[in-house]
Every structure is written in C-alpha cells, then in structure tokens.
N, C-alpha and C positions, 0 to 999 in steps of 0.2 A: 906639443900634444894637441892643443886647441886647433892648430892649423891642420893637423892630420885628420881630426874629427870633422872639421869643416869641409875638407876635401872629400871625405867619404860621403857626407851628406849631399854634396853637389853631385857626385857620381850617382848615388842612389836615386836622387830626384830625377836625374836625366834618364836613367834606366826605366823609371816608372811613368814616363810620359805616356799618355794614351796613344794607341796605334795611329789614330787619325793625325795626331800632331807629328808623329814620326814619318808617316807615309805620304800624306797629301801635302805637296809643296807647290809653290808658285812656278810658273813657266821658267824652265832653265835652271832652277835651284835643285841641287842634288845633295842629299845628306850622306854622311859617312855610312850610315846603316844601309842605304840603298846601294852604295858601291860594294858593300860586303855581302850582299845577297848573291849566293852562288848555287843554291839548291832549294828544293822543296821537299818536305818530309814524305818519305815513302813513294817518291816519284822519280825513278831513274830516267824516265823518258821526257823529262821537262827540258826542252831545248830553249825555252824562254819562260820568264815569270812576269806576270802583270803586277807591277808595284802598286799602282792604283788606277782606278777607272771611275771617274766622277762625272755625273751628269746632273744638269739642272734644266727644268722646264717651267716657264711662267707665261702668263697671258699679258701681252703688251697693250699699249694704248689704242692700237688698231684692231684689237680683239683678235689677234693672231697669236699662235703659240711660238715662243722662242725656245728652242731646244739646244743647249750647249753641252759639249763633251770635251773632257781633257783626260787623255789616257797615256800612261807611261809604262814602258816595258823594259825589263833587263834581258838582253840577248845573251844567252849562254853559248849557243851554237848557231852561228849565222847560216850554216849550210842546211840546217834542219828546222829552224824556227819558222812558225807561221806568220811572223810579224816583220819580215823583211820587206814585204809589199803590203800596202793597205788599200782596200777598196771601200768606198763609201757610196752606197746606192740611195737614190731618191727617185720618186716617181717622175717619169718623163713628161711632166706637165707642171710648168712653173706657176700655174694658178692653184695648184694643190700643195706642192712642196718646193722650197728653194734652198739651195746650199750656199753658204757664204763663209768668209773668214777662215779658210782652211790654212793651217800652219803646221809645219812638221820639222823636226830636227833630230840629228844624231848627236849624242854627247859622249865623248871618249875621255878617258882619264890620262892626262899627260904624265911625263916621266917624273915630274916633281909633285904630282897629285892634283894639279889644277884641271878644271873642266875645259875641254876643248869642244866647242860647239860648231857643228856643220849643218847649216840650214838647208832644207829642201827648197830650191829655187822655184819661183812661181812657174817658170818655163818648163819645169820638170813635173808639174802636176797636170795630169791629162784627164779629159772627160770624153766619154764615148757613150753612144746610145746602144742599148741591148734590150730588145723586146720592148717592154713597157717601162724600162728603167733607164735612168741616166747615171752612169757609174763614173765617179771621180777616183783616180788611182795615182799612186806615187810609190817610189821605192826609197829606202833610206840609204844615204851615201856613207862611205868610209866605215862599214860595219866590221867589227872584230869581236872575238869572244870577250864578253864583259861590257860591250857597248850598252848604253841606255838610250832608248829612242822614246820620243813622245810626239803626240799630235793632238790638235784641237780643231773644232769646227762648230758651226751653228747651222741648224736647219729651221726654217720658218714654215710652220703649218698654217695654211690659210683658214682651215676649219677649226674653231676653238673647241669643238667636241672631239677632235682627233688627238687627244693627249697621248703622246707616245709612251709605251711601256719601257721596261729595262730588263736586260738579261745580265745576270751576275756571274755566270760561269761560262768558260770558254775552253778551247783546246789546250790552253796553258793554265797552270794554277794562278790564282789571284790572291794577293795579300789583302787588298782592300778594294771593295766595290761599293759605291754609294750613289743613290739617286734621290734628288730633292725636287719637290714639286710645290709651286706656290700659285694658287688660283684665287681670283676674287670671289666674294661670297655669292654673287649672282649666278655663278656656275657651281653646280653640285656634282661632284664625281664620287663614284664608288671605286675602291681599290681591291684588287684580288692578288694574293700572294700564292706562289707555287714553288715547289721544290722539296727536296728531302733534307736539306740542311737548315738548322735554325737560324733565323735572322738575329742580328745583334740588337740588344736592348739599349737604346740610346737615351742619354739624359741631357743633351745639349741642343735639342731641337730649337729652342727659343733663340739661341744665338744665330743659328743659320737662317731662321725665318726672318729675324730682324735685319740681317744683312741683305737678304734678297728683297725685303720690303723697301729698301732704299734705292732699288734700280730706278734710274731716271725715267725710263719709258714704261713703267709698270702700269697696267690697267687699273683705274680707280675702283674701289669697292664701295658698297653701300655702307658697310660698317667695319668689316674686317676681312681677313684672308684665311683661306684653308691651306694648311701646310702638311705635306706628306714627306717623310724622310725614311728611307729603307737602306740598311747597311748589312753587308755580308763580309766577313773577314776570313782569311786563311781557307779559301774555297779551293778544293782540289779540281784538277782539270776534268772535263767531261769529253772523252774521246770516243771515236767510233769503235763499236764492238760488233761481233757477229750477231746476226738476228736481232736487229733493233729497227723499229719503224723510223722514228725521227728523234735525234738526240735532244731537240728542243723540248720534247715531252718531259725530260728528266733534269733540266737545268733549273736552278733557282731563278724565278722571274717575278716581276710585278707588272700588272696590267691595270688600266683605268678605263672606266666607262662613264660617259655622261649620264647622270641619273635624272637631271632636270635643271631648269634655269628659271630665274626671276626676270620678268619682262619690265619694260619701262614704267608700267603702271603698278609695279610692285606685286604682281600676281605670279605665283609659282606655277610652272608648267612641268609636268612629268615628261621626261624624255626616255626613260628606261623602257626598252622594248621587251615584249614577251615573244616567245617563239611564234605564237599566232600572228602577232603584228609583223614579225619578220617575214613570215610566209605571205601575208596579205600585201606587204610592200613589194616583195619580189614578184608575186603573181600579177601585180598591177604595173610592173615595170616594163618599158618597151625593150629593155635589154635582157629580159628573161620571159616572164609569163605571157606578155603580149606577143612574143615570137611564136607561141603555139597557135596554129591556125588550121582550120579545116575548109579553107576556101575552095572554090570549085575546081581550079586547076590541080590542086593537090589531091582532092578526092578522086578526080579522074585518073591521075597517075596511079593512085593506090588501087583503084578498081582494076586497072590493067594488069598490075603486078599479081593480084590474087584471083584473077579471072579463072573460074572453074573450080575454085577451092571452097568447100562448104564447111569443113571442120574449123572451128574457131582457133584452136591451138595451132593448126597447120597454117592458117592465115597469119597468125602472129609470127610464127617461125619464118615464113616466107618474107614478110615485111622486114623482120629483123635482119635476115640474111642480105636483103637488098641494101639496106642502109649501111650495114657493117662492111659489105664488100664493094659498094659502088661510090660511097661518099668518102672522099679522101680526108683522112685526119691530118691536121697540120702539126701534130705532135705537141700541142699546147693544151694543158689542163686549165680551163677557165670556167668561172661561174657565169659570167655574162656572155650572152650570145652576140654574134656579129650582125645578124639579120633575122628576118622572119623565116619561118620554116619553108615556105614555098620558094623563097630565094635560095635557101641552102640546097633545096632539091634541084633547082636550076643550075647552080654553080657546081654542085657535087663536090663540095669541099667545106671544111669548117673546123672549129675547135671541138673540144670534148662535149661541151654543153650544146653546141649547135647540132651535133649528131643525135644527142639524147632528145632534144626538143623536136627535131624532125621525126624521130621514131614515135614519140608521143602523138604528134599530129597525124601521122599516117595510121597508127593503131586506132586512134579515135575516128579517123575517117572511115575505117573498116568496121566501126560500130563496137569496138572493144574498149574496155576500161583500162586506161593507162594514166599514170600520174608521175610527176617528178619527185625524185628523192635527191636532195643535195647532200654531198659528202665532202669530207676532207681526205685526200689521198694520204697514204702512209708517210710519204716524205714531207707532206705539208703539216703533219702533226695532228694530235688528237683534238677533238672538239670539247671545249668546256661547256657542258650543258647548263651550268649555273650562270653563264655569261652570254646572253643572247646577242649575237651579232652576225651579220652575213659574211663578215670578213674571215670567219673561221673556215669557210668552204671554198673549194676550188674546182669542183667537178659535179656533174649531174648524172645519175643513173635513172632507170625507169622501173617503176613497180607496175607489173601487169597482173590483173586479176581476171581469171576466167572461171566463173562459178566459184568453187571453193579452193581453186588452185591459185597460189600466189607465186610469181616468179620475179626475180630482180634481173634486169637486162642491162648490159653494158656494151653498146655497139661501137665503142671507140675504135676498135681495130678488127679486121676480118679474121684474126687468129683466135678471137674470143667466141666460143660456141654459144649458141642460144641457151639461155638459162644458167650460164656460168659467168661469174664476175671476173673482170680484169684483176689480177692479184694486187696491184697498187690501190684498188678501190676497197679492199677488205680492211677496214680500219675501225671496227667496233660497232658503229652506229651511224645513222643518217637521219635527215629530217624529211619526212614524207609530207608533201603539201597537197591536200585534197580539199577542194572547196574552201570553206572558211576555217578549216582546222589544220593544225600542224601537229604531227605525232612523231615521236622519236622511235625509229625502227632499228632492230638489231641487224647488223650486217656481219654475220659469222659464216664462215665457209662450211658447207657440208663436206662429208668425207668422200668426195668424188675423185680424188687424185690417187693414181696408182702407177707403178712401173712393173712390168713383167719382162724379165730377161731370161733367155735360154742361151747357153754358150757351150760349145764343145772345144776343149783344149786337148790338142794332140801333141804329145811330147816325144821327141826321139832321143836316142842315147847320147847324142852330142849336145843336148840342151836346147836344140832348136824347137820352137813352139809355133804351131799353126792354130789359129782360132777361128771358129765360126760363131759369129755374134748376132743375136737378134733381140731387139728391145722394143716393147710396145709401151707408149706413154699415153696415159688417159688423164682427162680433167685438167687440173691446174698444172701438173707436170708437163702435159702436152703443150699448154700455152707457153710455159717458160722455155721449153726446148724449141718450139717453133720460133719464138723470139730470138733465141741464141743463134739458130740456124740462119735467120735473116741477116744477122749482123756480120757474119763472116762467110767466106766461101765454104761449101759443104765439107770439104776435106779438113779445113782448119777447125770447123765446128766439131767434127768427129775426134780429131786429135786432142782438142782442148777439153772436151766434155765427156769422152768415153775412154780415152787412152791416157788420162793424166797420171795413172799409176803404173803405166807400162812404157817407160821411155825406150826409144829404139824401135818402136813398132813401125811396120810398113803396111800400109793399107793396099791390098792387092785389088780389091773391088768393093764397091759399096753402093747402096741405094737408100734413099729416103722416100718412103711411101706416105701418101696423104698429107704432104707438107702444106698443100693449099686447100685442103678439105678439113675444116675444123670439126665437122660432124663425126669424123672417124678418128681412131687413135693414130698418133704419129708413130710410124714404124721405121726402125733403123736396122738395116742388114749390112753386115760387113764381114769380109774375109781378111784376116790379119796374120802376118808372120812376124816373129820376133826372135832374134838370135841372142838377145841379152837378158831376157826375162828370167830364165832359170839359171842356176849356178851349178856347174859341174866341177867337182873336186875329187880327183882320183876315181874311186868306184862309187862315189856318192853324187846324188843330184838333189838340189834344194829348189823348191818352187812354191810360191805363194798361190794358193788355189783361188783367191779372191781377185780375179783379174779385173773385174768391173765393180763399181759402186763400193769400193773399199774405203773405209774410214781410216786413213793412214796417219792422220794427225788430229789431236784433240782440238776442235774449234774453239774451245773455251780455255785458252792458255792463261788468261788473266786469273790469278787466284781470288780476286775480289771483284764484285760487281754490285752496284747499288741500285740497279734498275732491272726490270724484268727481261727475260729472254722471250722474244716474240717470233714464232715460227711462220706466221702468215697463214698457212693452210696445212691441214693434215695430209699425210701420204702413207701408202702401203707399198713397200718394195719387196718383190719376190724374185730371187735369182736361182735358177736351176742350172747347175754346172755338171758337165760330164768331163772328167779328166781321164785320158787314155795314156797310160804309162808305157814306157818302152818294154819290149819283150826282154826277159832275163833280169828284170829288176823287181824288188820286193819293197813294200812299204815298211819303213822303220818307225816313222812318227807321222801322225796325222792329227789335226785339231779334234778334240773330243766333241761329241754331241753336247751342245750347250744351250742354255737359255738364260735370259736376264730380263728383269722388269725394272723400269724406272717408276712407273705408275700403272694404273689399270688401263690407261690409254696408250702407253708407250713401252715397247719392249722388243726383244729380238729372240730368234731361235735358229739353231743350226743343227742339221742332221746329215749324216753321210752313211753310205753303204758301199762295201767293196765286193766286187765280183770279178775274179780273174785279174786282168790288167786294166779294169775299168773302175773308177770311183764315181759314184753318183752323189751329188751334194745338193741340198736345198737350204737356202738362207732366206729368212723372212725378217724384215725390220718394219716395225709399225711405229709411227709417231703421229698420234692424233691429239696430243696435248699442245694447244696453240700457244698458250702463254704460261710461262713458269716464273713465278715471282722470285724476287731476290732472296727471300729467306730459304728457298729450295735450290739456290744456285749451286751450292757446294755438292749437294746430292746429284744434280744434273752433271756437274763437271766430273764427279767420280764415275758416273754411269758411262760417260763418253771416254773416260780414261780406260775403263774396262773394255769398251768396244775397240778402242785403238789398239790395246794390247792383244785382243783376240784376233783382229784383222791382220796383225803383223806376224801371225804364226805361219809356219811353212809346213808343207809335206816333205818329208825326207825319204828319199829312195836309195836303195843299196843294190849294187849288182850282185847277182847270186852265183855267177860263173867263177870258178877258182882258177881258170886257165892263166897262162903266163901273161895274156893280154891285160888281165886285171892288175897284175903286179907292177905294171908301168905307172906307178903312182905319181910320177913327175908330170904326167899330162893332166892339165886342168883346162876347163872351159872358161869362157868369159863370165864375168859376174854381172848380174843385173840386180833387180829387186833391192 
C-alpha cells in the first residue's frame, strides 16, 4: 500500500510541474509530453504547433546587444506547415546588425521511441540580399508527420539603444513564448506591452536574472541590472482574415524604448523623444527634411509647368499631376529620401517619400503652403502614439493648405487623383511636421468612392444569355480597379473582376475608358454571352438576376474573430439591371423587394418592377462603416449571411404554352449558376 501511495505522489508531482519546466528544454532534448502534442484546442487548421519560443537579450562588454533565440515546433502536417522553411532577416549592413551561430535540426521518433536527430548542414544554410535586408534561410530535412524541428541563432545589434522587441503569437498556436531582457543600470529602458491576451504572472524572475547575470561577456553595471521577463502561454494562432490591415496590430508583443542613460560622469541624460523632437530630428536630416529645396533650377522648372495659371488650386493640381505622372515610382515605401528634390526632378524616379518631398518643394516654389505628413501604410501596422519613434513610419504624404481648404496629397502613383489618398496610406493618422511643431492628424477617407453599374440581360428560351454591361468606378474604387487592370491584360482583368460569378462567359467586345486619366471615372463597357448561366429544366428556366457584384459567399466564414474588421474606405454601389425574359414565359418566383441595415452607415435595398416581358431591378449597397470592432463581429457576420442568402436567390420562369412541344419534358438545358 505504501508503495502504491508513493507511486501516486510521484505521478501527481510530475503532472503538476510548471509549464516552463515541461516545455522549455535544452537543445535536442525532447520530453514525452512534446512527442504527444498532436493538436491545439479549437484549432482544426493547426498544421504545426510551436512548443516553445524563447528569446534573451543583454548588453555585452562591447556595449552591443546580444539577442538569442531558441524555437521548437511540432510539425503535424509537413505539406501545410509554415515552418518547413525558416527565413531570418537582418539589415544588410553589418555595422548595424550581424547574424551568427545559426543551428537547426529535425528530430524524429524512431521505432523504439529513441530520438533520431538530423542536423541542417552549414552548406544548406543560405544567405541572399533582398532590398535592404540580408536573409538567411534553410529547410528542415527528413520531415514527416510528428517531426519536431528546432533552430537557434544570435543577432548582434551595434546600437545599445536598439533593444529588439518580441512577438508572442504567430500563424501557428504557441504553447509557451518567453522573452528575457537584462540591461545594465546605466541604460534605462521603458517597456510597452500589446495584445488582447493576458500575459502570465511569473514568480521565478530572480532565478532567470541570476542565471543571465553570470554571462561571461556581460556589460558591467554601476550597481545592479534591470531585468524584464514576459511570458505568454497557450496562445492561439493569429492568421490572415478578410479586411485586416496588418496582423501585427493584433498580436501580443512587447517593445522597448531607451528612456535615458547615465554617462561616465554619473549624470543622467534623458533620451526619450517627444513627437516634436522626432519632427525636429527628421526635418534637420539630410535623408528627409534637408531634401526639401526651392533652389533656382527647381523654381524655374515649376514656373514653366504652371505658366499661365493664376488660380492657386489649379496650380497645385497641375504640379501634383506632373509629379504623379512623370516621376517614376520604384514601388518602394520608404521614410528616408534618396536625394534632394532637384535631383529627384532631374532623375524623374524615386521612392514614395522622394515623390512627396519633390511635390512639397515644387508647391513651395509656387508660393503654396505644403508640409510633410509621415504615415505608416496599412501593411506596415498602426502607429503607437504613446511610443515616439520614427521607426513606426514608412511613407510620406503631403498636406496642402490653400486659404481654408486643406487637402492630403499622395503622388506615389499616377492612378491616384489629386486630393485622394492611395488606399494603403489610409491608416488612421499621421504626423504633420510644420515648423517647430508636430501634430497628429486624422487620416480617414471621405465617402468619395462609388460604383454605378447598368446591365441589360437578354435571355432566350434555350437559356442562352447575352449581356450588355456598363460600370463606372469613382474615387477609391477607381484606384483599386485601375491598379487591377494594370496587373493583368484587360480581358483577364474583366474575367476575374467582373465575371467571377458567371463561369462560361465569353466576352464578345469590351473597352476600358479613362484608364490613364485619373481625373475621370474608370468606365468598363462589355458585351458578353453565356450559354451556361441560366438553367433550363423542361418548361422551367432558372436565372440569378445578380449577374455582377453578387455576394455569393460570406467573407466572414470564421465564427470567431478577436480583432476588428477594417474596410479601408467606404463605398456606395448601385446596380440597375434590365432582364428581358423570353416570349411565352411567365415569372413564377422573383426575389422580394427587400432592405436590411447593419448600422446607420451600412445597409442594402432591392426593388423590382415587372412590365410585360421586362423586369427592372435596382440594387443599392452602402458600406460606410470603416471599422467594426470585434464585439460586433457576430452581427456583421449575420448581416453578410443574410446578404449571401439573398444574392443566391433566382428568378424562376415557366413556359405558358400547353402545346406538345412543352410536354417534351426530357429536354433540359445546361446548368450554370
């Protein structure tokens, strides 16, 4: 009996080990618990599970930051996992960052349970340069379902103020993520935590601090060290969802900023910047503010461009159009400029900020008030306005003020009209830098976007459909469709963006009007035939009247969402449809006149009217609610479920003639829709 009780005590004590003891193991050591991890709660799409992800950063004797990482992943499905290949980026400048001590291996379980380790050979670790980055990559060998992979590396940061942050969530669920930071007391850092999940409350920080304090190459302190430790356990994956700016906005993270330092004389110096200081630094920089110039050659070029124009707004429009159309964008969003404005004008090419700085210089040369607004594009993530740093930004737009009129200009591409922003730039707010002041300005789209479609659907008794389609795109919708039309040949653009709900369509003729004139709406005209769209069954014909702009599938299929839905810009779509039904047929069913509201800013309505063999329909959908928070997600999902059900309705026609021809019920047409 005593032996049985002792056995139970041993088992219970093993089961009650803290998660860190179970999950974080030395290189190559795999516990029984890790071999048995095969799923993550409520995540059927988990093709891999991060068993642990541990990072450490400290300042060494050379006053550089040493950043270490050890990550271990269980591969459930090698064909679908994001962790079969690893890429480690560092800046392509060894004076700023250096990567070293990269190791990786696959661990498989042998027939008798032993661990079989297959190392990634050094010859199979590759490094290549990509833009401003040096990317080291490798793939794991001998992968099979149930493999465990791990890798570790170190990055040296030459700037002791550039303490790296840590991201705790990824595209795979994470059982344990932990970041430890140890810095000498002559450097003072402030930490900032982000995310929706609560971080773990830890009670063994002293143990980890004491262990890191014994590193042989640790920078000496005046008296003590500052230690940060942040832990997150059982974190669900964060995966891409429809209508989201950047997933990094919604992952649990920790960031650090140097607040100040103590010099050799024992005097404390504040380092924490304000937004005014950030603006002053940027405007005084040769890679930004000093690039703005009104030197004589640039003034002369500007005067030639606006020669004969007296109206100030027309001057601004003309200068904007010149920069947008004639200066080639290199497709790079950058905060730093590559040269001064007059050189950009000579070269007629540059990055996103080059074009903005040139526009400011030319507007000022014309006697107009123009100032830079630095922004973070949507894919670059939101700006934390409590955390002043220029590293949050990657693009520049222009604030133009003429009397009481204020416009934001974005000359990055010639498809962007004067006074309208490039959609990626619409990310909440930006930093206006004017003189000695910096002000946060809202960057929210006005409701300039709309689509107007008129279509005539002519249906014959065999189910063949001929369509005359005309769509006009205004504002942001025009920008998006001009961009799409530039990426493909025009016929492919039409098939993928206008006929996605009508497979089997053949385009007889088409034209795109004003494709190169962003001051006018983009117009799409097309004549289309389709022998598969309608379904003929005996004396019945079934046809979906929503040939274009149909919501055929709910974009919000995920039942749960922990972050907002972000629509970028508002839009108003109006579709007028005329359906001509075959002679000798009557309407049996037709979608009812309907309307629905998600909110005061978002809703739809449908009306129809029948006259003889013609059905007139008007469909209006309005979505001017730019952001929908997670607590309203279920309501939004239900609204789109209703729309999906509505748009999948059909008009049902029945032949009215009783002749023998109708009795040939075995004849059926082809099924589409």
